[in-house]
TORLUM-458818 format. One record per atom (N, C-alpha, C): z, x, y; atom name; residue in three letters; residue number from 1; chain. Coordinates in steps of 0.05 Angstrom, whole numbers, plus 32768, in hexadecimal, padded with zeros to 4 digits. Layout:
<recs>
Z|X|Y|CA|ALA|NUM|A $
...
</recs>
This chain:
<recs>
817F|7FB3|803F|N|MET|1|A $
8168|7FA1|8044|CA|MET|1|A $
8152|7FB3|804F|C|MET|1|A $
813B|7FB3|8045|N|GLY|2|A $
8124|7FC2|804D|CA|GLY|2|A $
8113|7FB5|8061|C|GLY|2|A $
80FD|7FC3|806A|N|LYS|3|A $
80EC|7FB7|807F|CA|LYS|3|A $
80DC|7FA0|806F|C|LYS|3|A $
80D5|7FA1|8058|N|VAL|4|A $
80C6|7F8B|804B|CA|VAL|4|A $
80D6|7F71|804C|C|VAL|4|A $
80EE|7F72|8046|N|ASP|5|A $
8100|7F5D|8047|CA|ASP|5|A $
8105|7F51|8064|C|ASP|5|A $
8102|7F63|8076|N|LYS|6|A $
8105|7F5A|8093|CA|LYS|6|A $
80EB|7F4D|809E|C|LYS|6|A $
80D4|7F4F|808E|N|GLY|7|A $
80BD|7F42|8097|CA|GLY|7|A $
80AA|7F52|80A6|C|GLY|7|A $
80A6|7F6C|809F|N|VAL|8|A $
8091|7F7E|80AC|CA|VAL|8|A $
8076|7F74|80A2|C|VAL|8|A $
8061|7F78|80B5|N|GLY|9|A $
8047|7F6F|80AE|CA|GLY|9|A $
8036|7F84|809C|C|GLY|9|A $
8020|7F7F|8093|N|CYS|10|A $
8010|7F8F|8083|CA|CYS|10|A $
8003|7FA4|8096|C|CYS|10|A $
8001|7FBD|8088|N|SER|11|A $
7FF9|7FD5|8099|CA|SER|11|A $
7FDB|7FD7|8099|C|SER|11|A $
7FCC|7FC6|808A|N|VAL|12|A $
7FAF|7FC8|808D|CA|VAL|12|A $
7FA4|7FBC|80A6|C|VAL|12|A $
7F92|7FC9|80B4|N|ALA|13|A $
7F87|7FC2|80CD|CA|ALA|13|A $
7F7A|7FA5|80CA|C|ALA|13|A $
7F80|7F94|80DA|N|GLY|14|A $
7F73|7F7B|80DA|CA|GLY|14|A $
7F81|7F65|80C9|C|GLY|14|A $
7F98|7F6D|80BB|N|CYS|15|A $
7FA5|7F5B|80AA|CA|CYS|15|A $
7FBF|7F54|80B9|C|CYS|15|A $
7FC6|7F3B|80B8|N|SER|16|A $
7FDF|7F30|80C7|CA|SER|16|A $
7FF2|7F23|80B0|C|SER|16|A $
7FED|7F26|8096|N|ASN|17|A $
7FFF|7F1C|8084|CA|ASN|17|A $
801A|7F2C|8084|C|ASN|17|A $
802E|7F21|8077|N|GLN|18|A $
8048|7F2C|8074|CA|GLN|18|A $
8044|7F41|805B|C|GLN|18|A $
8052|7F57|805E|N|ALA|19|A $
8053|7F6A|804A|CA|ALA|19|A $
8063|7F63|8033|C|ALA|19|A $
805D|7F69|801A|N|GLU|20|A $
8069|7F65|8003|CA|GLU|20|A $
8075|7F7D|7FF6|C|GLU|20|A $
8065|7F93|7FF8|N|ARG|21|A $
806C|7FAE|7FEC|CA|ARG|21|A $
8067|7FC3|8001|C|ARG|21|A $
8077|7FD9|7FFA|N|SER|22|A $
8073|7FF1|800C|CA|SER|22|A $
806E|8009|7FF8|C|SER|22|A $
805B|801A|7FFF|N|ILE|23|A $
8055|8032|7FEF|CA|ILE|23|A $
8053|8049|8005|C|ILE|23|A $
8051|8062|7FFA|N|SER|24|A $
8050|8077|800A|CA|SER|24|A $
8034|807B|8016|C|SER|24|A $
8031|8087|802C|N|ARG|25|A $
8016|808B|8036|CA|ARG|25|A $
8005|809D|8026|C|ARG|25|A $
8011|80AF|8019|N|GLU|26|A $
8004|80C1|8007|CA|GLU|26|A $
7FF5|80B3|7FF0|C|GLU|26|A $
8003|809E|7FE5|N|GLU|27|A $
7FF5|8090|7FCD|CA|GLU|27|A $
7FDE|807F|7FD5|C|GLU|27|A $
7FDC|8079|7FF0|N|THR|28|A $
7FC4|8067|7FF4|CA|THR|28|A $
7FA9|8079|7FFC|C|THR|28|A $
7FAD|8092|7FF8|N|GLY|29|A $
7F93|80A3|7FF9|CA|GLY|29|A $
7F7D|8099|7FE4|C|GLY|29|A $
7F66|8097|7FEC|N|GLY|30|A $
7F50|8091|7FD9|CA|GLY|30|A $
7F50|8074|7FD3|C|GLY|30|A $
7F5E|8063|7FDF|N|SER|31|A $
7F5E|8047|7FD8|CA|SER|31|A $
7F4B|8035|7FE7|C|SER|31|A $
7F40|8043|7FFE|N|GLY|32|A $
7F2E|8034|800C|CA|GLY|32|A $
7F3A|8021|8023|C|GLY|32|A $
7F53|801E|8025|N|LEU|33|A $
7F5D|800D|8039|CA|LEU|33|A $
7F60|8018|8053|C|LEU|33|A $
7F5A|800A|8068|N|SER|34|A $
7F58|8013|8084|CA|SER|34|A $
7F76|800F|808E|C|SER|34|A $
7F86|8023|8091|N|LEU|35|A $
7FA2|8021|8097|CA|LEU|35|A $
7FA5|8027|80B5|C|LEU|35|A $
7FB6|8018|80C2|N|GLY|36|A $
7FC0|801C|80DD|CA|GLY|36|A $
7FD8|8027|80E0|C|GLY|36|A $
7FE1|8031|80F6|N|GLY|37|A $
7FFC|803C|80FA|CA|GLY|37|A $
8002|8056|80ED|C|GLY|37|A $
801B|8060|80F0|N|GLU|38|A $
8022|8079|80E8|CA|GLU|38|A $
803D|8075|80D9|C|GLU|38|A $
8043|808B|80CD|N|GLY|39|A $
805F|808B|80BF|CA|GLY|39|A $
8058|8091|80A1|C|GLY|39|A $
8072|8093|8093|N|ARG|40|A $
8070|809A|8078|CA|ARG|40|A $
8068|8083|8065|C|ARG|40|A $
806F|806B|806C|N|ARG|41|A $
806B|8056|805B|CA|ARG|41|A $
8055|8044|8066|C|ARG|41|A $
8048|8035|8050|N|VAL|42|A $
8033|8023|8055|CA|VAL|42|A $
803D|8009|804A|C|VAL|42|A $
803B|7FF4|8059|N|TYR|43|A $
8043|7FDA|8051|CA|TYR|43|A $
802B|7FC9|804A|C|TYR|43|A $
8028|7FBD|8033|N|LEU|44|A $
8012|7FAE|802A|CA|LEU|44|A $
8019|7F92|8022|C|LEU|44|A $
8007|7F80|8029|N|CYS|45|A $
800A|7F62|8022|CA|CYS|45|A $
7FFF|7F61|8003|C|CYS|45|A $
8005|7F4B|7FF8|N|ARG|46|A $
7FFD|7F47|7FDC|CA|ARG|46|A $
7FE0|7F4B|7FD7|C|ARG|46|A $
7FCD|7F43|7FE6|N|ASP|47|A $
7FB2|7F45|7FE1|CA|ASP|47|A $
7FA9|7F64|7FE4|C|ASP|47|A $
7FB5|7F71|7FF8|N|HIS|48|A $
7FAD|7F8C|7FFC|CA|HIS|48|A $
7FBA|7FA0|7FE6|C|HIS|48|A $
7FD2|7F98|7FDD|N|TYR|49|A $
7FE1|7FA7|7FC7|CA|TYR|49|A $
7FD1|7FA3|7FAC|C|TYR|49|A $
7FC5|7F8C|7FA7|N|LYS|50|A $
7FB5|7F89|7F90|CA|LYS|50|A $
7F9A|7F9B|7F94|C|LYS|50|A $
7F8E|7F9C|7FAA|N|ALA|51|A $
7F76|7FAC|7FAE|CA|ALA|51|A $
7F7D|7FC8|7FAB|C|ALA|51|A $
7F96|7FD1|7FB7|N|TRP|52|A $
7F9E|7FED|7FB2|CA|TRP|52|A $
7FA2|7FF4|7F94|C|TRP|52|A $
7FAD|7FE2|7F84|N|LYS|53|A $
7FB3|7FE5|7F68|CA|LYS|53|A $
7F99|7FEB|7F5B|C|LYS|53|A $
7F84|7FD8|7F61|N|LYS|54|A $
7F6A|7FDC|7F51|CA|LYS|54|A $
7F5C|7FF5|7F5B|C|LYS|54|A $
7F5F|7FFD|7F74|N|ALA|55|A $
7F4F|8013|7F7D|CA|ALA|55|A $
7F5B|802D|7F72|C|ALA|55|A $
7F74|802D|7F6C|N|THR|56|A $
7F81|8046|7F64|CA|THR|56|A $
7F8A|8047|7F46|C|THR|56|A $
7F81|8034|7F38|N|LYS|57|A $
7F8B|8031|7F1E|CA|LYS|57|A $
7F87|8049|7F0A|C|LYS|57|A $
7F6D|8053|7F0C|N|LYS|58|A $
7F68|806C|7EFD|CA|LYS|58|A $
7F78|8083|7F02|C|LYS|58|A $
7F7B|8088|7F1D|N|SER|59|A $
7F89|80A0|7F26|CA|SER|59|A $
7FA9|809C|7F1E|C|SER|59|A $
7FB4|8085|7F21|N|ARG|60|A $
7FD0|8082|7F1A|CA|ARG|60|A $
7FD4|8085|7EFE|C|ARG|60|A $
7FC0|807D|7EED|N|LYS|61|A $
7FC2|8080|7ED1|CA|LYS|61|A $
7FC2|809D|7EC7|C|LYS|61|A $
7FB2|80AC|7ED6|N|LEU|62|A $
7FB0|80C9|7ECE|CA|LEU|62|A $
7FC9|80D9|7EDA|C|LEU|62|A $
7FD4|80CE|7EF0|N|GLU|63|A $
7FEE|80DA|7EFA|CA|GLU|63|A $
8004|80D4|7EE6|C|GLU|63|A $
8005|80BD|7EDA|N|ARG|64|A $
801B|80B6|7EC6|CA|ARG|64|A $
8019|80C5|7EAC|C|ARG|64|A $
8000|80CC|7EA6|N|SER|65|A $
7FFC|80DA|7E8C|CA|SER|65|A $
8007|80F8|7E8F|C|SER|65|A $
800B|8102|7EA7|N|ARG|66|A $
8015|811C|7EA8|CA|ARG|66|A $
8032|811F|7EA3|C|ARG|66|A $
8040|8109|7EA2|N|TRP|67|A $
805C|810B|7E9B|CA|TRP|67|A $
8061|8111|7E7F|C|TRP|67|A $
</recs>
């Protein structure tokens, strides 16, 4: 059972929602989200996960094409 299942909160500053996804801190670079805390993982609520997906769509697509 991971931290998301245990009920960790969203890592974005000022957000008090429950996290639904966790991604590595490296993947959040260039997304424009103001993250608080430290560590390898970042926990995002549904709304901030959607914002991260929209902001990094092009770079993720380019990364997948390298395979």
